[in-house]
VMD Tcl script that draws the C-alpha trace (Angstrom):
set ca {
  {2.21 23.73 3.01}
  {4.21 21.43 5.27}
  {4.87 22.63 8.77}
  {5.43 21.45 12.32}
  {3.33 22.74 15.19}
  {4.85 22.61 18.68}
  {2.79 22.90 21.85}
  {4.75 23.48 25.06}
  {3.11 22.21 28.23}
  {3.57 22.07 31.97}
  {3.82 18.32 32.47}
  {4.16 16.76 29.01}
  {7.17 18.62 27.64}
  {6.63 19.52 23.97}
  {4.07 17.77 21.78}
  {4.48 18.05 18.01}
  {2.42 17.46 14.92}
  {3.55 17.64 11.31}
  {0.21 16.63 9.82}
  {-1.85 19.70 10.80}
  {-2.91 18.22 14.12}
  {-4.21 14.86 12.92}
  {-1.69 13.12 15.17}
  {0.51 14.38 18.00}
  {3.81 13.01 19.28}
  {5.74 13.50 22.48}
  {9.49 13.95 22.53}
  {11.76 10.94 22.57}
  {12.95 9.39 25.81}
  {16.57 10.51 25.52}
  {16.10 14.19 24.75}
  {17.46 17.07 26.85}
  {13.84 18.05 27.53}
  {12.05 15.33 29.46}
  {8.97 13.99 27.69}
  {7.00 14.75 30.86}
  {8.85 17.97 31.70}
  {7.78 21.59 32.01}
  {8.40 23.89 29.04}
  {7.46 27.57 29.41}
  {8.64 29.24 26.18}
  {9.27 28.57 22.49}
  {10.94 30.73 19.82}
  {11.75 30.04 16.16}
  {14.74 31.66 14.44}
  {13.24 33.96 11.76}
  {16.12 33.32 9.36}
  {16.66 29.61 10.07}
  {13.22 28.19 10.90}
  {14.65 24.75 11.57}
  {16.35 26.23 14.65}
  {14.02 26.39 17.63}
  {14.64 27.48 21.22}
  {12.76 26.21 24.25}
  {12.69 27.49 27.80}
  {12.33 24.50 30.12}
  {12.71 23.42 33.72}
  {16.17 22.11 32.77}
  {17.38 25.35 31.17}
  {17.52 26.81 27.66}
  {17.36 24.08 25.01}
  {18.14 24.21 21.28}
  {16.86 22.20 18.32}
  {18.34 22.28 14.81}
  {15.74 20.06 13.17}
  {12.42 21.75 13.84}
  {11.95 20.40 17.35}
  {12.67 16.70 16.84}
  {15.89 16.64 18.90}
  {17.09 18.93 21.68}
  {20.29 19.82 23.53}
  {20.96 22.12 26.46}
  {22.79 25.43 26.14}
  {25.82 26.23 28.27}
  {26.58 29.28 30.34}
  {24.88 31.08 33.19}
  {21.36 30.01 32.20}
  {22.14 26.28 32.43}
  {19.87 24.51 34.89}
  {17.61 27.53 35.42}
  {13.86 27.43 34.76}
  {13.36 29.58 31.65}
  {10.01 31.36 31.28}
  {10.58 33.62 28.27}
  {12.76 33.92 25.17}
  {13.20 36.77 22.68}
  {15.20 36.87 19.45}
  {16.56 40.14 18.06}
  {14.79 40.29 14.65}
  {17.67 42.24 13.07}
  {20.39 40.00 14.54}
  {18.97 36.51 15.23}
  {22.22 35.40 16.84}
  {21.34 37.72 19.73}
  {18.84 36.26 22.17}
  {17.46 37.02 25.61}
  {16.04 34.59 28.15}
  {14.16 35.25 31.38}
  {14.02 32.87 34.32}
  {11.76 32.50 37.33}
  {9.98 30.23 39.77}
  {11.28 27.94 41.12}
  {14.59 29.48 39.98}
  {15.62 33.01 40.90}
  {14.19 35.59 38.48}
  {16.93 36.93 36.19}
  {17.62 38.10 32.63}
  {20.26 36.48 30.39}
  {21.74 37.34 27.00}
  {23.40 35.29 24.27}
  {25.33 36.68 21.29}
  {26.13 33.29 19.71}
  {22.66 31.99 18.82}
  {21.97 30.60 22.27}
  {25.06 28.47 22.71}
  {26.35 30.41 25.73}
  {24.74 32.95 28.06}
  {25.66 35.73 30.45}
  {23.51 37.28 33.17}
  {22.37 40.90 32.87}
  {21.16 43.41 35.46}
  {18.99 44.12 37.37}
  {18.68 41.96 40.48}
  {15.27 40.79 41.71}
  {14.12 39.71 45.17}
  {13.59 36.00 45.73}
  {9.94 36.48 46.70}
  {7.08 38.79 45.74}
  {3.50 39.31 46.87}
  {1.39 38.04 44.01}
  {2.98 34.76 42.86}
  {5.41 33.97 45.69}
  {8.49 33.73 43.43}
  {8.70 36.22 40.53}
  {9.19 35.18 36.93}
  {10.11 37.07 33.73}
  {7.02 36.43 31.62}
  {7.86 38.59 28.62}
  {10.84 40.00 26.70}
  {10.65 42.13 23.56}
  {13.40 43.50 21.31}
  {12.57 46.56 19.23}
  {12.53 45.34 15.60}
  {13.94 48.69 14.45}
  {16.60 49.04 17.16}
  {18.19 45.96 18.68}
  {19.61 48.02 21.52}
  {16.09 48.81 22.74}
  {15.13 45.85 24.93}
  {12.06 45.55 27.17}
  {11.04 42.91 29.67}
  {8.28 42.42 32.22}
  {8.15 40.52 35.49}
  {5.27 38.84 37.28}
  {5.50 40.51 39.75}
  {8.41 42.90 39.49}
  {7.72 45.62 36.97}
  {8.24 46.82 33.41}
  {11.88 47.43 32.44}
  {13.61 49.04 29.45}
  {17.20 49.15 28.21}
  {18.54 51.39 25.45}
  {21.99 49.78 25.33}
  {21.32 46.12 24.62}
  {20.70 45.12 28.20}
  {23.68 46.62 29.97}
  {21.54 49.13 31.87}
  {17.81 49.17 32.60}
  {15.27 51.65 33.91}
  {11.96 50.69 35.51}
  {8.82 52.19 33.95}
  {5.95 51.10 36.18}
  {4.94 53.42 39.00}
  {1.73 53.56 41.06}
  {1.56 57.29 40.29}
  {1.96 56.90 36.50}
  {0.05 55.21 33.66}
  {1.63 51.76 34.10}
  {0.54 51.37 37.69}
  {0.71 47.62 38.16}
  {4.00 45.77 38.67}
  {2.39 42.57 37.35}
  {3.50 42.61 33.70}
  {2.15 39.90 31.40}
  {3.20 40.85 27.85}
  {5.08 43.48 25.84}
  {5.05 44.02 22.08}
  {6.56 46.61 19.74}
  {5.23 47.40 16.27}
  {7.62 49.15 13.85}
  {6.74 52.46 12.23}
  {4.91 52.47 8.90}
  {3.73 55.14 6.50}
  {0.43 55.16 8.39}
  {1.52 54.91 12.02}
  {4.51 55.65 14.25}
  {6.36 52.99 16.19}
  {3.97 51.61 18.78}
  {4.70 50.11 22.19}
  {2.14 47.85 23.89}
  {2.38 46.76 27.52}
  {-0.12 44.40 29.12}
  {-0.41 44.42 32.88}
  {-2.60 41.91 34.66}
  {-5.57 44.27 34.36}
  {-4.97 46.80 31.56}
  {-3.70 47.39 28.01}
  {-1.26 50.31 27.61}
  {-0.39 51.79 24.20}
  {2.22 54.46 23.44}
  {3.22 56.07 20.14}
  {5.63 58.65 21.59}
  {8.45 56.35 22.75}
  {6.79 55.61 26.06}
  {6.44 59.22 27.20}
  {2.66 58.92 27.50}
  {0.30 55.95 27.46}
  {-3.28 55.40 26.36}
  {-4.86 52.93 28.77}
  {-8.02 51.81 30.51}
  {-8.80 49.06 33.00}
  {-9.66 45.90 31.09}
  {-12.79 45.13 33.08}
  {-14.21 48.44 31.84}
  {-13.34 47.69 28.20}
  {-13.96 43.97 27.85}
  {-17.34 43.26 29.44}
  {-15.97 42.71 32.92}
  {-13.06 40.45 31.96}
  {-9.96 41.73 33.71}
  {-7.22 39.08 33.40}
  {-5.25 40.51 30.47}
  {-2.96 37.66 29.51}
  {-1.03 38.02 26.25}
  {-0.78 39.96 23.00}
  {0.76 39.09 19.62}
  {1.26 41.10 16.41}
  {0.07 39.35 13.26}
  {2.77 38.83 10.62}
  {2.39 40.84 7.42}
  {-0.35 42.93 9.02}
  {1.26 46.19 10.07}
  {-1.47 47.35 12.43}
  {-3.13 44.12 13.58}
  {-2.86 42.37 16.93}
  {-4.47 39.51 18.80}
  {-5.04 39.66 22.53}
  {-6.21 36.99 24.98}
  {-8.16 37.90 28.08}
  {-10.11 35.99 30.73}
  {-11.84 36.24 34.09}
  {-8.88 34.93 36.09}
  {-6.33 32.16 36.38}
  {-7.20 29.52 35.39}
  {-10.52 31.23 34.80}
  {-13.84 29.95 33.48}
  {-14.45 32.55 30.76}
  {-12.06 33.74 28.08}
  {-12.15 35.66 24.82}
  {-9.86 36.53 21.96}
  {-9.85 40.11 20.70}
  {-8.40 41.56 17.50}
  {-7.21 45.10 16.88}
  {-6.55 46.64 13.48}
  {-5.29 49.98 14.80}
  {-2.36 48.94 16.99}
  {-4.26 48.34 20.19}
  {-6.44 51.41 20.52}
  {-9.67 49.57 19.69}
  {-10.53 45.88 19.94}
  {-13.16 43.60 18.38}
  {-14.15 40.23 19.81}
  {-13.36 37.27 17.54}
  {-15.62 34.26 16.96}
  {-14.95 31.07 18.94}
  {-16.56 27.87 17.67}
  {-17.13 26.64 21.24}
  {-16.35 28.06 24.67}
  {-12.79 27.29 25.84}
  {-12.37 25.57 29.19}
  {-10.20 28.30 30.81}
  {-8.34 31.52 30.06}
  {-6.31 31.62 26.85}
  {-2.68 31.39 27.88}
  {-0.57 31.32 24.70}
  {-0.57 32.36 21.03}
  {1.56 31.15 18.15}
  {1.98 31.95 14.46}
  {4.65 32.23 11.78}
  {5.35 34.73 9.02}
  {5.38 31.92 6.43}
  {1.57 31.75 6.70}
  {0.16 34.68 8.70}
  {-3.41 33.40 8.31}
  {-2.63 30.32 10.44}
  {-2.73 31.05 14.17}
  {-2.94 28.81 17.24}
  {-4.12 29.60 20.77}
  {-3.97 27.47 23.91}
  {-5.67 27.68 27.30}
  {-4.51 27.19 30.85}
  {-6.32 23.84 31.02}
  {-5.12 22.55 27.67}
  {-7.67 23.43 24.96}
  {-5.97 24.14 21.62}
  {-7.72 26.35 19.07}
  {-6.77 27.04 15.47}
  {-7.62 29.94 13.16}
  {-7.10 29.91 9.40}
  {-8.17 33.50 8.83}
  {-5.72 35.48 10.94}
  {-7.65 35.14 14.18}
  {-11.11 36.18 13.02}
  {-12.66 32.77 13.72}
  {-11.45 29.82 15.82}
  {-12.05 26.07 15.85}
  {-11.07 23.72 18.68}
  {-8.57 20.95 17.92}
  {-9.51 17.39 18.89}
  {-6.49 16.80 21.15}
  {-6.55 18.16 24.71}
  {-3.29 18.87 26.49}
  {-1.99 19.65 29.96}
  {-1.53 23.36 30.68}
  {-0.46 25.00 27.41}
  {2.34 27.45 28.13}
  {3.61 28.34 24.64}
  {2.91 27.59 20.98}
  {5.16 27.87 17.96}
  {5.12 26.55 14.44}
  {7.76 26.36 11.78}
  {7.54 25.72 8.01}
  {9.85 22.75 8.54}
  {8.53 19.21 8.23}
  {10.36 17.97 11.30}
  {10.93 14.22 11.58}
  {9.01 12.20 14.12}
  {11.44 10.20 16.21}
  {10.86 6.46 16.06}
  {10.77 5.98 19.82}
  {8.59 9.01 20.48}
  {5.25 8.18 22.05}
  {2.24 9.00 19.89}
  {-0.82 10.59 21.51}
  {-3.29 9.93 18.72}
}
mol new
graphics top color blue
foreach p $ca { graphics top sphere $p radius 0.5 }
foreach p [lrange $ca 0 end-1] q [lrange $ca 1 end] { graphics top cylinder $p $q radius 0.2 }
display resetview
């Protein structure tokens, strides 16, 4: 099938391919996102896959043609560095965006498909211990309840709202299961006939799983579960696979060793997947689309791009190497390649 793959980078903006990675093209010279800019997040509208959102160093940007052209959104998020984006699956016109270094860490909400934004609580300090300036790395909207919104800060904790972002409570606590304030990823799997709704929170050094609405958590330090690898980076549910997840882990940032694990029981047990060759650093980003759940991409901190055609069981390295890969998305839209875009083939 036709599709466009988008790779967000720190230093080359967004690179795109609509021929399955045979050639890659940078953005045009007159786009809202600079062709050599920093892009931290990508999100595709589940109902209108030609509409794509990007979190960049210039703010929140919107494309209506599969990533070929971009414009900046208005409102409180304008000009902020956006690190994360989440779309409410039940109401795609509702979005959340998280900002961070070098901007002040904050959470924003849009109810008009990203055109305008308003800032939400809570407030965060300008500086933190682990990364100097905090950043919102992850946002997740409950697919069964759009009022249930979670986000995580590096470093600044795990937060949950039950009223669409008007009020939040903090869940991490050194005395409780989620002990680290360094939150890397959050995911929520809806209930099925076989399993209850499942919440997954990744801290820098552990995977936490709850099936009782966050009252209790199953967890263990990653270095004890994954052959000494501790840097627990990101997790992603696989489309059309109710219980399956992919998780990237490494030995640090940028790291020299990394692995991809797959779970078929909602994060309680993990199996290492097969990598064709060793990646050059820790896996940093994952991307897939419900239109073809067998096709998955993964990118590393130092720019290796891997592709799986079997839902993450095996991986092959793409020929093109990139700057730091920060996010990956693909859409079943054959997006045009702009005439003045610079090819990287």
